[in-house]
C-alpha positions as CSV (number, residue, x, y, z in Angstrom):
1,M,-17.8,220.6,-15.2
2,K,-19.2,222.2,-12.2
3,V,-22.8,221.7,-13.5
4,G,-22.0,218.2,-14.6
5,N,-20.6,217.2,-11.2
6,T,-23.7,218.6,-9.5
7,R,-25.9,216.5,-11.8
8,V,-23.9,213.4,-11.0
9,L,-24.1,214.0,-7.3
10,K,-27.9,214.5,-7.6
11,L,-28.2,211.3,-9.6
12,L,-26.1,209.4,-7.1
13,A,-28.1,210.8,-4.2
14,L,-31.4,209.7,-6.0
15,M,-30.0,206.3,-6.7
16,G,-28.9,205.9,-3.1
17,F,-32.3,206.9,-1.8
18,A,-34.0,204.5,-4.2
19,A,-31.7,201.7,-3.0
20,F,-32.6,202.5,0.6
21,V,-36.3,202.3,-0.1
22,V,-36.0,199.0,-1.9
23,L,-33.9,197.5,0.9
24,F,-36.3,198.8,3.5
25,F,-39.3,197.2,2.0
26,A,-37.4,194.0,1.2
27,A,-36.5,193.8,4.9
28,Q,-40.2,194.2,5.9
29,V,-41.2,191.5,3.4
30,L,-38.5,189.2,4.8
31,K,-39.6,189.9,8.3
32,R,-43.2,189.1,7.7
33,S,-43.1,186.4,5.0
34,L,-43.5,183.5,7.3
35,R,-46.1,185.1,9.6
36,P,-48.2,187.4,7.5
37,D,-50.8,188.0,10.2
38,V,-48.6,188.5,13.2
39,S,-47.2,192.0,13.9
40,Q,-46.8,191.9,17.6
41,R,-46.5,189.7,20.6
42,V,-49.5,187.9,22.1
43,K,-51.7,190.1,24.3
44,T,-53.8,188.0,26.7
45,H,-57.1,188.9,28.2
46,T,-58.7,188.3,31.5
47,A,-58.2,184.6,32.2
48,L,-60.9,182.6,30.4
49,S,-60.0,179.2,31.7
50,P,-58.3,177.5,34.7
51,F,-55.1,177.4,32.6
52,D,-52.4,179.4,34.4
53,S,-49.4,180.5,32.3
54,R,-47.6,181.7,35.3
55,R,-47.4,178.2,36.7
56,A,-46.5,176.8,33.2
57,F,-43.7,179.4,32.9
58,A,-42.4,178.5,36.3
59,D,-42.3,174.8,35.3
60,L,-40.5,175.8,32.1
61,N,-37.8,177.5,34.1
62,V,-37.3,174.3,36.0
63,I,-37.2,172.2,32.8
64,V,-34.7,174.4,31.0
65,A,-32.5,174.4,34.1
66,L,-32.1,170.6,33.6
67,G,-30.0,171.4,30.5
68,P,-30.1,169.3,27.3
69,R,-32.6,166.4,27.6
70,P,-32.0,164.0,24.6
71,P,-33.4,160.5,24.9
72,G,-31.5,158.2,27.3
73,S,-29.9,161.1,29.2
74,S,-29.9,161.6,33.0
75,A,-31.6,165.0,32.5
76,S,-34.4,163.2,30.5
77,E,-35.0,160.9,33.5
78,R,-35.1,163.8,35.9
79,L,-37.7,165.5,33.7
80,R,-39.8,162.3,33.6
81,S,-39.7,162.2,37.4
82,M,-41.0,165.8,37.4
83,I,-43.7,165.0,34.9
84,R,-44.9,162.0,36.9
85,K,-45.0,164.0,40.1
86,E,-46.9,166.9,38.6
87,L,-49.4,164.7,36.8
88,A,-50.0,162.7,40.0
89,G,-50.3,165.9,42.0
90,A,-53.1,167.1,39.6
91,G,-54.9,163.8,40.4
92,L,-54.3,162.1,37.1
93,G,-53.4,158.4,36.7
94,V,-50.0,158.1,35.1
95,K,-48.8,155.3,32.7
96,E,-45.7,154.7,30.8
97,Q,-44.5,152.8,27.8
98,V,-40.8,151.8,27.8
99,F,-39.2,150.7,24.5
100,E,-35.8,150.5,22.9
101,A,-35.2,152.4,19.7
102,R,-32.6,151.8,17.1
103,T,-31.0,155.1,16.3
104,P,-28.0,156.2,14.2
105,V,-26.0,156.6,17.4
106,G,-26.9,153.2,18.7
107,P,-29.8,151.7,20.7
108,R,-31.5,154.1,23.1
109,R,-34.0,153.3,25.9
110,M,-37.0,155.6,25.5
111,V,-40.1,156.2,27.6
112,N,-43.5,157.6,26.7
113,L,-45.5,158.9,29.6
114,Y,-49.2,159.8,29.6
115,G,-51.6,161.2,32.2
116,I,-55.2,160.1,32.1
117,V,-58.1,162.5,32.5
118,E,-61.0,160.2,33.0
119,G,-64.1,160.9,30.9
120,T,-67.8,160.2,31.3
121,R,-68.2,158.8,27.7
122,P,-66.4,156.0,25.8
123,G,-63.4,157.0,23.7
124,V,-60.2,159.0,24.0
125,I,-58.9,162.3,22.7
126,V,-55.1,162.3,22.7
127,V,-53.2,165.6,23.3
128,G,-49.5,165.0,22.6
129,N,-46.2,166.7,22.7
130,H,-42.5,165.7,22.8
131,Y,-40.4,166.2,25.9
132,D,-37.0,165.4,24.4
133,T,-34.5,167.9,23.1
134,K,-32.6,167.3,19.9
135,Y,-29.3,165.4,20.3
136,L,-26.7,168.2,19.6
137,P,-23.6,167.2,21.5
138,D,-21.5,170.1,20.3
139,I,-23.7,172.9,21.8
140,E,-25.7,173.5,25.0
141,F,-29.1,173.0,23.5
142,V,-31.7,173.5,26.3
143,G,-34.8,173.7,24.0
144,A,-36.8,176.3,25.8
145,N,-39.3,176.4,22.9
146,D,-38.6,173.2,21.0
147,G,-39.3,170.5,23.6
148,G,-39.6,172.7,26.7
149,S,-42.6,175.0,26.0
150,A,-45.1,172.3,25.1
151,T,-43.9,170.1,28.0
152,A,-44.5,172.8,30.5
153,W,-47.8,173.6,28.8
154,M,-49.0,170.0,29.0
155,I,-48.2,169.9,32.7
156,E,-50.4,172.9,33.3
157,M,-53.1,171.5,31.0
158,A,-53.2,168.5,33.3
159,R,-53.9,170.9,36.3
160,A,-56.5,172.8,34.2
161,L,-58.4,169.7,33.2
162,G,-58.1,167.9,36.4
163,P,-58.7,164.1,37.0
164,R,-62.2,164.0,35.5
165,R,-64.2,165.7,32.8
166,E,-67.5,165.5,31.0
167,G,-67.0,163.8,27.6
168,R,-64.3,161.5,26.4
169,S,-61.2,160.7,28.4
170,V,-58.1,162.8,27.5
171,W,-54.7,161.2,27.4
172,L,-51.9,163.8,27.8
173,C,-49.1,162.0,26.1
174,F,-45.5,163.0,26.5
175,F,-43.6,161.4,23.7
176,D,-39.9,160.6,23.8
177,G,-37.6,160.7,20.8
178,E,-39.5,163.0,18.4
179,E,-36.2,164.5,17.2
180,A,-33.9,162.9,14.6
181,F,-30.4,161.9,15.8
182,G,-29.1,162.4,12.3
183,Q,-30.9,163.4,9.1
184,W,-34.7,163.4,9.5
185,S,-36.2,160.3,7.9
186,E,-39.1,157.9,8.5
187,S,-36.7,155.6,10.5
188,D,-34.9,158.4,12.3
189,S,-37.6,160.6,13.9
190,L,-40.9,160.3,15.8
191,Y,-39.7,157.3,17.8
192,G,-42.1,157.8,20.7
193,S,-45.3,158.4,18.7
194,R,-44.6,155.6,16.3
195,S,-44.0,153.2,19.2
196,F,-47.2,154.5,20.9
197,V,-49.4,153.9,17.9
198,A,-47.8,150.5,17.3
199,D,-48.6,149.5,20.8
200,L,-52.2,150.6,20.4
201,R,-52.5,148.6,17.3
202,S,-51.0,145.5,18.9
203,R,-53.5,145.7,21.7
204,G,-56.4,146.3,19.3
205,A,-57.0,149.7,21.0
206,L,-56.7,152.1,18.0
207,S,-60.4,152.5,17.7
208,E,-60.5,153.9,21.2
209,V,-58.7,157.0,20.1
210,H,-61.3,159.3,18.3
211,A,-59.0,162.3,17.7
212,M,-55.5,163.5,18.3
213,I,-54.0,167.0,18.7
214,N,-50.3,167.5,18.8
215,V,-48.7,170.6,20.3
216,D,-45.2,171.8,19.6
217,M,-43.1,175.0,19.7
218,I,-45.9,177.1,21.1
219,G,-43.9,179.3,23.4
220,D,-42.6,181.7,20.8
221,C,-43.2,185.3,21.8
222,Y,-44.3,186.1,18.3
223,L,-46.8,183.3,18.2
224,G,-48.1,182.3,14.7
225,I,-49.6,178.8,14.3
226,G,-50.1,177.8,10.7
227,Q,-53.0,175.6,9.5
228,D,-52.1,172.0,9.3
229,Q,-52.3,170.9,5.7
230,G,-53.7,167.4,5.7
231,A,-55.7,167.8,8.9
232,P,-59.5,167.1,8.9
233,E,-61.2,170.3,8.1
234,W,-63.8,169.8,10.8
235,L,-61.1,169.5,13.5
236,M,-59.1,172.4,12.3
237,K,-62.2,174.6,12.0
238,L,-63.3,173.9,15.5
239,V,-59.9,175.0,16.9
240,W,-59.6,178.1,14.6
241,D,-63.2,179.1,15.3
242,Q,-62.5,178.9,19.0
243,A,-59.3,181.0,18.6
244,R,-61.3,183.7,16.8
245,A,-64.1,183.7,19.4
246,M,-61.5,184.3,22.1
247,G,-59.7,187.1,20.3
248,Y,-56.6,185.1,19.2
249,S,-57.2,184.8,15.5
250,A,-54.1,186.9,14.7
251,H,-52.0,184.1,16.1
252,F,-53.9,181.2,14.5
253,L,-53.0,182.0,10.9
254,K,-54.7,181.4,7.5
255,M,-51.5,180.1,5.8
256,R,-51.2,176.4,5.4
257,Q,-48.1,174.3,6.1
258,R,-47.1,170.7,6.0
259,I,-44.8,169.7,8.9
260,E,-44.0,166.1,10.0
261,D,-44.5,165.8,13.8
262,D,-45.9,163.4,16.3
263,H,-49.4,163.6,14.8
264,I,-48.3,161.8,11.7
265,P,-48.3,158.2,13.1
266,F,-51.8,158.7,14.3
267,R,-53.0,160.1,11.0
268,R,-51.4,157.2,9.1
269,A,-53.4,154.9,11.5
270,G,-56.6,156.5,10.4
271,I,-57.1,158.7,13.5
272,P,-58.2,162.4,12.8
273,A,-55.1,164.4,13.8
274,L,-54.2,168.0,14.0
275,N,-50.7,169.6,14.5
276,L,-50.5,172.9,16.4
277,I,-47.0,174.3,15.8
278,D,-45.4,177.7,15.3
279,F,-42.6,176.8,12.9
280,S,-41.3,180.4,12.6
281,Y,-39.4,180.9,15.8
282,G,-39.0,184.7,16.3
283,G,-40.1,187.7,14.4
284,S,-38.5,186.9,11.0
285,I,-37.0,184.3,8.8
286,L,-33.5,185.2,10.0
287,D,-34.6,184.9,13.6
288,H,-36.0,181.4,13.0
289,Q,-32.7,180.4,11.4
290,R,-30.8,181.8,14.4
291,N,-33.1,180.3,17.0
292,W,-34.3,176.9,15.9
293,H,-32.0,174.0,17.0
294,T,-29.4,176.4,18.2
295,A,-28.0,177.5,21.6
296,R,-30.2,180.6,21.3
297,D,-33.4,178.5,22.1
298,T,-33.5,179.9,25.6
299,I,-36.1,181.0,28.1
300,E,-35.6,184.7,27.1
301,R,-37.3,183.9,23.8
302,V,-40.4,182.3,25.2
303,C,-43.4,184.2,26.5
304,P,-46.0,183.0,29.0
305,E,-48.7,184.9,27.1
306,S,-48.2,182.5,24.1
307,L,-48.7,179.5,26.4
308,Q,-51.8,181.1,27.8
309,A,-53.4,181.7,24.4
310,V,-52.9,178.1,23.2
311,G,-54.0,176.8,26.6
312,E,-57.2,178.7,26.7
313,V,-58.1,178.0,23.1
314,L,-57.6,174.2,23.4
315,Y,-59.2,174.0,26.8
316,H,-62.4,175.4,25.3
317,A,-62.1,173.6,22.0
318,L,-62.1,170.2,23.7
319,P,-65.8,170.2,24.5
320,R,-66.6,171.3,21.0
321,I,-64.6,168.4,19.6
322,D,-66.5,166.1,21.9
323,A,-69.8,167.5,20.7
324,Y,-68.8,167.1,17.0
325,L,-67.6,163.5,17.5
326,E,-70.9,162.7,19.3
327,A,-73.0,164.2,16.6
328,S,-70.9,162.4,13.9
329,G,-71.3,159.0,15.5
330,R,-67.7,158.5,16.4
331,S,-68.7,157.2,19.8
332,S,-70.0,154.1,18.0
333,G,-66.8,153.6,16.1
334,G,-67.6,155.6,13.0
335,T,-65.3,158.1,11.3
336,P,-66.5,161.7,11.2
337,S,-67.0,163.2,7.7
338,G,-65.8,166.6,6.6
């Protein structure tokens, strides 16, 4: 009996240890399953561009302090005033497109803003983001990452690029109404970008836009941007090659993902479009579920180093995109191959 009990205790101890090992490794898999190449926060190098994440992060603090910013809200209007002021202060011309959207919660007045960096060659590269936060009336959703981070990033990108550049003009487009008011669908989502592309089409101006890059949710401290399934290979390769050359390849991942965002209306219109999004908010699947579209999307979970990495990569990728488009004959209205 004594011997038997000892064997049982040893067996139980062994089983307990085995269970611990299984749970430990399962937790590691769970933690890394959405971001297989990211094990730490972004580490930036000596500044390699005029992009200044300190200024971007200061802007983000101001944006978040406005509170929830769904379309049609007074906070949304205050943010637009800030965007206009900062773009004009950077020397950019500012235009807006006002439209009324039919939503599940009734008609909403929405406004797209865009700052113009004048180029020396014909054609336009659109860099887009959404500045609205999701309509979540039951919680205080300030959207530090989802809506806020790319908005602050775009304001700083305007300063980094300045009013003029060699190459195509760049339109820095701040889209309203990216988020769905109810269940995401083709009619309840992407209000701003859909309206923007429709306006280009109505004016016969679609051919002016030679490429589009959308930026969303890039403030996550554990930055991991997946490859955009459906993007032109040439466009994605130029950006990923630039990230690798600058030492940020650990945060521009090899995994592919298909996510609907403000690039989709451009892609459907035949414009080469790429989405840069970190759709794994935090260090694990569980973190993402706790953070995305919840009251936890706050400034404490956003890091300026992530904004810096994306800013420097795209700042230096833009001339490479220009060069590819020029060599591929896009300046004469053709569509690049590859």
